[in-house]
DSSP file (Angstrom, degrees, kcal/mol; ACC not computed):
  #  RESIDUE AA STRUCTURE BP1 BP2  ACC     N-H-->O    O-->H-N    N-H-->O    O-->H-N    TCO  KAPPA ALPHA  PHI   PSI    X-CA   Y-CA   Z-CA
    1    1 A M    >>        0   0    0      0, 0.0     4,-2.1     0, 0.0     3,-1.0   0.000 360.0 360.0 360.0 -32.5  -12.4  -41.3   28.1
    2    2 A Q  T 34  +     0   0    0      1,-0.3     0, 0.0     2,-0.2     0, 0.0   0.799 360.0  66.3 -62.7 -26.5  -12.9  -41.0   24.3
    3    3 A R  T 34 S+     0   0    0      1,-0.2    -1,-0.3     3,-0.1     0, 0.0   0.890 111.5  33.0 -61.3 -38.5   -9.2  -41.7   23.9
    4    4 A F  T <4 S+     0   0    0     -3,-1.0    -2,-0.2     1,-0.2    -1,-0.2   0.778 124.0  44.8 -88.3 -30.9   -9.8  -45.2   25.2
    5    5 A V  S  < S-     0   0    0     -4,-2.1    -1,-0.2    69,-0.0    70,-0.0  -0.924  84.1-142.3-114.7 105.9  -13.2  -45.8   23.9
    6    6 A P        -     0   0    0      0, 0.0    -3,-0.1     0, 0.0    72,-0.1  -0.271  28.0-101.3 -66.1 153.5  -13.7  -44.7   20.3
    7    7 A P        -     0   0    0      0, 0.0     4,-0.0     0, 0.0     0, 0.0  -0.247  54.1 -74.6 -65.7 161.8  -17.0  -43.1   19.3
    8    8 A D    >   -     0   0    0      1,-0.2     3,-1.0     2,-0.1    70,-0.0  -0.438  43.6-157.5 -59.3 115.2  -19.6  -45.2   17.5
    9    9 A P  G >  S+     0   0    0      0, 0.0     3,-1.5     0, 0.0    -1,-0.2   0.623  78.8  82.4 -73.7 -12.4  -18.1  -45.4   14.0
   10   10 A R  G 3  S+     0   0    0      1,-0.3    -2,-0.1     5,-0.0     5,-0.0   0.534  79.5  68.5 -72.0  -2.5  -21.5  -46.1   12.4
   11   11 A R  G <  S+     0   0    0     -3,-1.0     2,-0.3     3,-0.0    -1,-0.3   0.399  96.8  60.3 -93.1   0.9  -22.3  -42.4   12.4
   12   12 A S  S <  S+     0   0    0     -3,-1.5    73,-0.0     2,-0.1    74,-0.0  -0.868  92.2   1.5-128.5 162.4  -19.6  -41.6    9.7
   13   13 A G  S    S-     0   0    0     -2,-0.3     2,-0.3    73,-0.1    73,-0.2  -0.060  94.6 -42.8  64.3-163.6  -18.9  -42.5    6.2
   14   14 A R        -     0   0    0     71,-2.4    73,-0.2    70,-0.1    -2,-0.1  -0.737  62.0 -96.9-104.8 152.1  -21.0  -44.8    4.0
   15   15 A E        -     0   0    0     -2,-0.3     3,-0.1     1,-0.1    -2,-0.1  -0.505  44.8-140.7 -66.0 124.4  -22.5  -48.1    4.9
   16   16 A P        -     0   0    0      0, 0.0    69,-0.1     0, 0.0     5,-0.1  -0.297  40.3 -64.9 -80.1 170.3  -20.1  -50.8    3.8
   17   17 A D    >>  -     0   0    0      1,-0.2     4,-1.5    67,-0.1     3,-0.9  -0.307  50.3-126.6 -48.2 132.0  -21.2  -54.2    2.3
   18   18 A Y  H 3> S+     0   0    0      1,-0.2     4,-2.5     2,-0.2     5,-0.2   0.783 106.1  65.0 -62.9 -27.1  -23.1  -55.9    5.1
   19   19 A R  H 3> S+     0   0    0      1,-0.2     4,-2.1     2,-0.2    -1,-0.2   0.891 103.6  46.3 -63.9 -36.5  -20.9  -59.0    4.7
   20   20 A F  H <> S+     0   0    0     -3,-0.9     4,-2.4     2,-0.2    -1,-0.2   0.892 112.0  50.7 -70.9 -39.3  -17.9  -57.0    5.8
   21   21 A T  H  X S+     0   0    0     -4,-1.5     4,-1.9     2,-0.2    -2,-0.2   0.896 112.8  46.2 -64.0 -41.0  -19.8  -55.5    8.7
   22   22 A L  H  X S+     0   0    0     -4,-2.5     4,-2.7     2,-0.2    -2,-0.2   0.867 111.3  51.7 -69.6 -37.6  -21.0  -58.9    9.8
   23   23 A A  H  X S+     0   0    0     -4,-2.1     4,-2.2    -5,-0.2    -2,-0.2   0.916 109.7  50.1 -64.8 -40.6  -17.4  -60.4    9.5
   24   24 A N  H  X S+     0   0    0     -4,-2.4     4,-2.2     2,-0.2    -2,-0.2   0.911 111.2  49.5 -64.2 -43.2  -16.1  -57.5   11.6
   25   25 A E  H  X S+     0   0    0     -4,-1.9     4,-2.9     2,-0.2    -2,-0.2   0.913 108.6  52.0 -62.2 -44.1  -18.7  -58.3   14.2
   26   26 A R  H  X S+     0   0    0     -4,-2.7     4,-1.9     1,-0.2    -1,-0.2   0.907 109.9  49.8 -61.1 -39.6  -17.9  -62.0   14.3
   27   27 A T  H  X S+     0   0    0     -4,-2.2     4,-2.2     2,-0.2    -1,-0.2   0.915 110.2  50.4 -67.7 -39.3  -14.3  -61.2   14.8
   28   28 A F  H  X S+     0   0    0     -4,-2.2     4,-2.4     1,-0.2    -2,-0.2   0.950 111.5  47.8 -59.3 -48.5  -15.2  -58.9   17.7
   29   29 A L  H  X S+     0   0    0     -4,-2.9     4,-2.5     1,-0.2    -1,-0.2   0.837 108.3  55.2 -67.2 -28.9  -17.4  -61.5   19.3
   30   30 A A  H  X S+     0   0    0     -4,-1.9     4,-2.3     2,-0.2    -1,-0.2   0.907 109.2  48.0 -66.3 -41.8  -14.5  -64.1   18.8
   31   31 A W  H  X S+     0   0    0     -4,-2.2     4,-2.0     2,-0.2    -2,-0.2   0.907 112.7  48.0 -64.7 -40.6  -12.2  -61.8   20.8
   32   32 A V  H  X S+     0   0    0     -4,-2.4     4,-2.4     2,-0.2    -2,-0.2   0.913 111.9  49.6 -68.1 -40.7  -14.8  -61.3   23.5
   33   33 A R  H  X S+     0   0    0     -4,-2.5     4,-2.5     1,-0.2    -1,-0.2   0.906 109.7  51.4 -62.7 -39.7  -15.4  -65.1   23.7
   34   34 A T  H  X S+     0   0    0     -4,-2.3     4,-2.1     1,-0.2    -1,-0.2   0.897 109.3  51.6 -65.8 -36.4  -11.6  -65.6   24.0
   35   35 A G  H  X S+     0   0    0     -4,-2.0     4,-2.1     2,-0.2    -2,-0.2   0.908 109.8  49.1 -62.4 -42.8  -11.5  -63.0   26.9
   36   36 A L  H  X S+     0   0    0     -4,-2.4     4,-2.5     2,-0.2    -2,-0.2   0.901 110.0  50.6 -64.3 -40.6  -14.3  -64.9   28.6
   37   37 A A  H  X S+     0   0    0     -4,-2.5     4,-2.7     1,-0.2    -1,-0.2   0.892 110.8  48.9 -63.7 -39.0  -12.5  -68.2   28.3
   38   38 A L  H  X S+     0   0    0     -4,-2.1     4,-2.6     2,-0.2    -1,-0.2   0.888 111.0  50.3 -68.0 -37.1   -9.3  -66.7   29.7
   39   39 A A  H  X S+     0   0    0     -4,-2.1     4,-2.8     2,-0.2     5,-0.3   0.926 111.6  48.9 -67.4 -42.2  -11.3  -65.2   32.6
   40   40 A A  H  X S+     0   0    0     -4,-2.5     4,-2.8     1,-0.2    -2,-0.2   0.942 111.7  48.8 -64.5 -44.3  -12.9  -68.6   33.3
   41   41 A G  H  X S+     0   0    0     -4,-2.7     4,-3.0     2,-0.2    -2,-0.2   0.924 112.0  49.3 -58.4 -45.2   -9.5  -70.3   33.1
   42   42 A G  H  X S+     0   0    0     -4,-2.6     4,-2.3     1,-0.2    -2,-0.2   0.952 114.4  43.8 -60.3 -49.5   -8.0  -67.8   35.5
   43   43 A L  H  X S+     0   0    0     -4,-2.8     4,-2.5     1,-0.2     5,-0.3   0.889 113.7  52.5 -62.0 -38.1  -10.8  -68.1   38.0
   44   44 A G  H  X>S+     0   0    0     -4,-2.8     4,-3.3    -5,-0.3     5,-0.6   0.938 108.9  49.1 -61.9 -45.7  -10.7  -71.9   37.6
   45   45 A V  H  X5S+     0   0    0     -4,-3.0     4,-1.4     1,-0.2    -2,-0.2   0.913 113.6  46.8 -61.7 -42.4   -6.9  -72.0   38.3
   46   46 A I  H  <5S+     0   0    0     -4,-2.3    -1,-0.2    -5,-0.2    -2,-0.2   0.928 122.1  34.0 -63.8 -46.7   -7.3  -69.8   41.5
   47   47 A S  H  <5S+     0   0    0     -4,-2.5     3,-0.3    -5,-0.2    -2,-0.2   0.784 126.3  36.1 -86.4 -29.4  -10.2  -71.7   42.9
   48   48 A L  H  <5S+     0   0    0     -4,-3.3     3,-0.3    -5,-0.3    -3,-0.2   0.790 115.9  47.4 -97.2 -30.4   -9.4  -75.3   41.8
   49   49 A L    ><< +     0   0    0     -4,-1.4     3,-1.5    -5,-0.6     6,-0.2  -0.251  65.9 135.5-106.4  48.1   -5.7  -75.6   42.0
   50   50 A D  T 3   +     0   0    0     -3,-0.3    -1,-0.2     1,-0.3     4,-0.1   0.688  69.3  58.9 -69.5 -15.5   -5.4  -74.0   45.5
   51   51 A D  T 3  S+     0   0    0     -3,-0.3     2,-0.5     2,-0.1    -1,-0.3   0.546  86.2  92.2 -88.6  -6.4   -2.9  -76.8   46.5
   52   52 A L  S X  S-     0   0    0     -3,-1.5     3,-1.7     1,-0.0     2,-0.2  -0.769  84.8-121.5 -90.2 127.5   -0.5  -75.8   43.7
   53   53 A A  T 3  S+     0   0    0     -2,-0.5    64,-0.1     1,-0.3    63,-0.1  -0.480  97.2  17.8 -69.0 129.7    2.1  -73.2   44.8
   54   54 A G  T 3> S+     0   0    0     -2,-0.2     4,-2.0    -4,-0.1     3,-0.5   0.549  79.5 132.5  88.8   5.5    1.8  -70.1   42.7
   55   55 A S  H <> S+     0   0    0     -3,-1.7     4,-2.7     1,-0.2     5,-0.2   0.857  71.2  57.3 -62.1 -30.7   -1.6  -70.9   41.4
   56   56 A E  H  > S+     0   0    0     -4,-0.2     4,-2.6     2,-0.2    -1,-0.2   0.896 105.2  51.4 -64.6 -37.7   -2.7  -67.3   42.2
   57   57 A V  H  > S+     0   0    0     -3,-0.5     4,-2.2     2,-0.2    -2,-0.2   0.943 112.1  44.9 -61.2 -48.4    0.1  -66.0   40.0
   58   58 A L  H  X S+     0   0    0     -4,-2.0     4,-2.1     1,-0.2    -2,-0.2   0.892 114.3  49.7 -67.8 -37.5   -1.0  -68.1   37.1
   59   59 A G  H  X S+     0   0    0     -4,-2.7     4,-2.5    -5,-0.2    -1,-0.2   0.892 110.3  49.5 -66.1 -38.5   -4.7  -67.2   37.6
   60   60 A V  H  X S+     0   0    0     -4,-2.6     4,-2.7     2,-0.2    -2,-0.2   0.885 108.6  53.3 -67.6 -37.1   -3.9  -63.5   37.8
   61   61 A L  H  X S+     0   0    0     -4,-2.2     4,-2.4     2,-0.2     5,-0.2   0.940 111.6  46.4 -59.9 -46.3   -1.9  -63.7   34.5
   62   62 A L  H  X S+     0   0    0     -4,-2.1     4,-2.3     1,-0.2    -2,-0.2   0.930 113.0  48.8 -63.3 -42.8   -4.8  -65.4   32.8
   63   63 A L  H  X S+     0   0    0     -4,-2.5     4,-2.5     2,-0.2    -1,-0.2   0.877 110.8  50.6 -63.0 -37.3   -7.2  -62.8   34.2
   64   64 A A  H  X S+     0   0    0     -4,-2.7     4,-2.4     2,-0.2    -1,-0.2   0.895 110.9  48.7 -67.5 -38.4   -4.9  -59.9   33.1
   65   65 A L  H  X S+     0   0    0     -4,-2.4     4,-2.3     2,-0.2    -2,-0.2   0.859 110.4  52.7 -66.9 -34.9   -4.8  -61.5   29.6
   66   66 A S  H  X S+     0   0    0     -4,-2.3     4,-2.5    -5,-0.2     5,-0.3   0.924 109.6  47.8 -63.6 -44.1   -8.5  -61.7   29.6
   67   67 A F  H  X S+     0   0    0     -4,-2.5     4,-3.0     2,-0.2     5,-0.2   0.933 111.5  49.4 -62.7 -45.8   -8.9  -58.1   30.5
   68   68 A A  H  X S+     0   0    0     -4,-2.4     4,-1.6     2,-0.2    -1,-0.2   0.916 112.9  48.4 -58.8 -43.4   -6.5  -57.0   27.8
   69   69 A T  H  X S+     0   0    0     -4,-2.3     4,-1.0     1,-0.2    -2,-0.2   0.954 116.7  40.1 -62.8 -50.0   -8.3  -59.0   25.2
   70   70 A A  H  X S+     0   0    0     -4,-2.5     4,-0.8     1,-0.2     3,-0.3   0.885 113.4  55.7 -68.0 -36.7  -11.8  -57.8   26.1
   71   71 A A  H  < S+     0   0    0     -4,-3.0     4,-0.5    -5,-0.3    -1,-0.2   0.833 114.4  38.5 -67.8 -30.9  -10.6  -54.2   26.7
   72   72 A T  H  X S+     0   0    0     -4,-1.6     4,-2.2    -5,-0.2    -1,-0.2   0.557  96.0  81.2 -96.6  -7.5   -9.2  -54.0   23.2
   73   73 A A  H  X S+     0   0    0     -4,-1.0     4,-2.5    -3,-0.3     5,-0.2   0.928  93.8  47.3 -63.7 -46.1  -11.8  -55.9   21.3
   74   74 A Y  H  X S+     0   0    0     -4,-0.8     4,-3.3     1,-0.2     5,-0.2   0.927 111.6  51.0 -64.6 -42.9  -14.2  -53.0   21.0
   75   75 A Q  H  > S+     0   0    0     -4,-0.5     4,-2.5     1,-0.2    -1,-0.2   0.901 110.4  49.0 -58.3 -42.2  -11.5  -50.6   19.9
   76   76 A R  H  X S+     0   0    0     -4,-2.2     4,-2.1     2,-0.2    -1,-0.2   0.913 112.6  48.2 -66.6 -41.7  -10.4  -53.0   17.2
   77   77 A W  H  X S+     0   0    0     -4,-2.5     4,-2.7     1,-0.2    -2,-0.2   0.963 113.5  47.4 -62.0 -50.2  -14.0  -53.4   16.0
   78   78 A A  H  X S+     0   0    0     -4,-3.3     4,-2.4     1,-0.2    -2,-0.2   0.893 111.9  48.7 -60.2 -42.8  -14.6  -49.7   16.0
   79   79 A N  H  X S+     0   0    0     -4,-2.5     4,-1.9    -5,-0.2    -1,-0.2   0.877 113.3  47.2 -65.5 -37.1  -11.4  -48.9   14.2
   80   80 A N  H  X S+     0   0    0     -4,-2.1     4,-2.2    -5,-0.2    -2,-0.2   0.901 112.5  49.9 -68.8 -40.8  -12.1  -51.5   11.5
   81   81 A E  H  X S+     0   0    0     -4,-2.7     4,-2.1     1,-0.2    -2,-0.2   0.916 111.2  48.5 -64.8 -43.2  -15.6  -50.3   11.1
   82   82 A A  H  X S+     0   0    0     -4,-2.4     4,-1.5    -5,-0.2    -1,-0.2   0.905 110.5  51.1 -62.7 -40.8  -14.6  -46.7   10.7
   83   83 A A  H  X>S+     0   0    0     -4,-1.9     5,-2.7     1,-0.2     4,-0.6   0.912 110.7  48.9 -64.8 -43.1  -11.9  -47.7    8.1
   84   84 A M  H ><5S+     0   0    0     -4,-2.2     3,-0.6     1,-0.2    -1,-0.2   0.886 111.3  49.9 -60.7 -40.7  -14.5  -49.7    6.1
   85   85 A R  H 3<5S+     0   0    0     -4,-2.1   -71,-2.4     1,-0.2    -1,-0.2   0.736 114.0  44.2 -73.2 -22.3  -16.9  -46.8    6.1
   86   86 A L  H 3<5S-     0   0    0     -4,-1.5    -1,-0.2    -3,-0.2    -2,-0.2   0.398 111.5-116.6-101.4   2.8  -14.3  -44.3    5.0
   87   87 A G  T <<5S+     0   0    0     -4,-0.6    -3,-0.2    -3,-0.6    -4,-0.1   0.809  70.0 135.0  72.4  28.6  -12.9  -46.5    2.4
   88   88 A E      < -     0   0    0     -5,-2.7    -1,-0.2    -6,-0.2    -2,-0.1  -0.610  63.3 -88.3-105.4 164.9   -9.5  -46.7    4.1
   89   89 A P        -     0   0    0      0, 0.0    -1,-0.1     0, 0.0    -3,-0.0  -0.397  54.4 -94.5 -68.5 151.6   -7.2  -49.7    4.7
   90   90 A L        -     0   0    0      1,-0.1   -10,-0.1    -7,-0.1    -9,-0.0  -0.428  45.9-110.3 -66.9 142.6   -7.8  -51.5    7.9
   91   91 A P        -     0   0    0      0, 0.0    -1,-0.1     0, 0.0     2,-0.0  -0.395  33.5-104.8 -72.6 149.7   -5.6  -50.4   10.7
   92   92 A P        -     0   0    0      0, 0.0     2,-0.4     0, 0.0     0, 0.0  -0.364  35.1-152.2 -69.9 156.2   -2.9  -52.7   11.9
   93   93 A S        -     0   0    0      1,-0.1     4,-0.2    -2,-0.0   -17,-0.0  -0.997  21.1-164.1-136.0 137.6   -3.5  -54.4   15.3
   94   94 A R     >  +     0   0    0     -2,-0.4     4,-2.6     1,-0.2     5,-0.3   0.422  69.5  99.3 -92.2  -4.3   -1.0  -55.6   17.9
   95   95 A L  H  > S+     0   0    0      1,-0.2     4,-2.6     2,-0.2     5,-0.2   0.903  80.1  48.9 -58.2 -47.6   -3.6  -57.7   19.6
   96   96 A P  H  > S+     0   0    0      0, 0.0     4,-2.2     0, 0.0    -1,-0.2   0.877 112.3  50.2 -60.4 -33.4   -2.6  -61.0   18.0
   97   97 A Q  H  > S+     0   0    0     -3,-0.2     4,-2.3    -4,-0.2    -2,-0.2   0.919 112.0  46.8 -66.1 -42.9    1.0  -60.3   18.9
   98   98 A Y  H  X S+     0   0    0     -4,-2.6     4,-3.0     1,-0.2     5,-0.2   0.867 111.5  51.9 -65.3 -38.3    0.0  -59.6   22.5
   99   99 A M  H  X S+     0   0    0     -4,-2.6     4,-2.6    -5,-0.3     5,-0.2   0.928 110.6  47.9 -65.6 -44.2   -2.2  -62.7   22.7
  100  100 A A  H  X S+     0   0    0     -4,-2.2     4,-2.3    -5,-0.2    -2,-0.2   0.935 114.7  45.1 -63.6 -45.3    0.6  -64.9   21.4
  101  101 A A  H  X S+     0   0    0     -4,-2.3     4,-2.3     1,-0.2    -2,-0.2   0.925 114.9  48.2 -65.7 -43.5    3.2  -63.4   23.8
  102  102 A G  H  X S+     0   0    0     -4,-3.0     4,-2.3     2,-0.2    -2,-0.2   0.905 111.1  49.6 -64.3 -40.3    0.8  -63.6   26.8
  103  103 A T  H  X S+     0   0    0     -4,-2.6     4,-2.4     2,-0.2    -1,-0.2   0.887 111.2  49.9 -64.8 -39.8   -0.2  -67.1   26.0
  104  104 A A  H  X S+     0   0    0     -4,-2.3     4,-2.3    -5,-0.2    -2,-0.2   0.897 110.8  50.5 -66.0 -37.3    3.5  -68.1   25.8
  105  105 A L  H  X S+     0   0    0     -4,-2.3     4,-2.6     2,-0.2    -2,-0.2   0.931 110.9  48.5 -61.7 -45.4    4.1  -66.4   29.2
  106  106 A V  H  X S+     0   0    0     -4,-2.3     4,-2.7     1,-0.2    -2,-0.2   0.905 110.8  50.5 -62.0 -43.0    1.3  -68.2   30.8
  107  107 A A  H  X S+     0   0    0     -4,-2.4     4,-2.6     2,-0.2    -1,-0.2   0.913 111.5  48.1 -61.6 -42.9    2.5  -71.5   29.4
  108  108 A L  H  X S+     0   0    0     -4,-2.3     4,-2.5     1,-0.2    -2,-0.2   0.916 113.2  47.5 -65.9 -41.1    6.0  -70.9   30.7
  109  109 A V  H  X S+     0   0    0     -4,-2.6     4,-2.2     2,-0.2    -2,-0.2   0.903 112.7  49.4 -64.5 -40.9    4.7  -69.9   34.1
  110  110 A A  H  X S+     0   0    0     -4,-2.7     4,-2.3     2,-0.2    -2,-0.2   0.902 112.0  48.0 -62.3 -44.4    2.4  -72.9   34.3
  111  111 A A  H  X S+     0   0    0     -4,-2.6     4,-2.5     1,-0.2     5,-0.2   0.933 112.4  49.1 -64.0 -45.5    5.2  -75.3   33.3
  112  112 A A  H  X S+     0   0    0     -4,-2.5     4,-2.6     1,-0.2    -2,-0.2   0.894 111.0  49.6 -62.6 -39.8    7.5  -73.8   35.9
  113  113 A L  H  X S+     0   0    0     -4,-2.2     4,-2.4     2,-0.2    -1,-0.2   0.910 111.7  47.8 -66.0 -40.0    4.9  -74.0   38.6
  114  114 A F  H  X S+     0   0    0     -4,-2.3     4,-1.5     2,-0.2    -2,-0.2   0.902 112.8  48.9 -70.0 -36.6    4.2  -77.7   37.9
  115  115 A V  H  X S+     0   0    0     -4,-2.5     4,-0.9     2,-0.2     3,-0.4   0.950 113.8  46.5 -62.4 -48.1    7.9  -78.5   37.8
  116  116 A I  H >< S+     0   0    0     -4,-2.6     3,-0.8     1,-0.2    -2,-0.2   0.895 110.3  54.1 -61.0 -39.4    8.5  -76.7   41.1
  117  117 A D  H 3< S+     0   0    0     -4,-2.4    -1,-0.2     1,-0.2    -2,-0.2   0.805 105.7  53.5 -64.6 -31.5    5.4  -78.5   42.5
  118  118 A Q  H 3<        0   0    0     -4,-1.5    -1,-0.2    -3,-0.4    -2,-0.2   0.671 360.0 360.0 -77.0 -17.5    6.8  -81.9   41.6
  119  119 A V    <<        0   0    0     -4,-0.9    -1,-0.2    -3,-0.8    -2,-0.2   0.483 360.0 360.0 -80.8 360.0   10.1  -81.3   43.4
């Protein structure tokens, strides 16, 4: 389990400047907020667009993107916090890449479903 959920990084290293800690926390909360918005969108698509063929597919894609965003937000926060405490460079993250690709995929699926629905 520890492989997926990093340990609390606040128990190692030195306390960084509080401004960096707060900025890291704000970024974490922004990712969680994004995950919640995606979940609301996915549930909304499934429940409100029930007359659109394939709405379940679009809703599930949004829910999957929501899960991936929320599931990786804590790991990103913990890795950044640990790096700041140990005086190391911040680790790279693929989350923005995945979000961009996932959003593009959702947009393509939505466009295809709307075109198919109009035919």
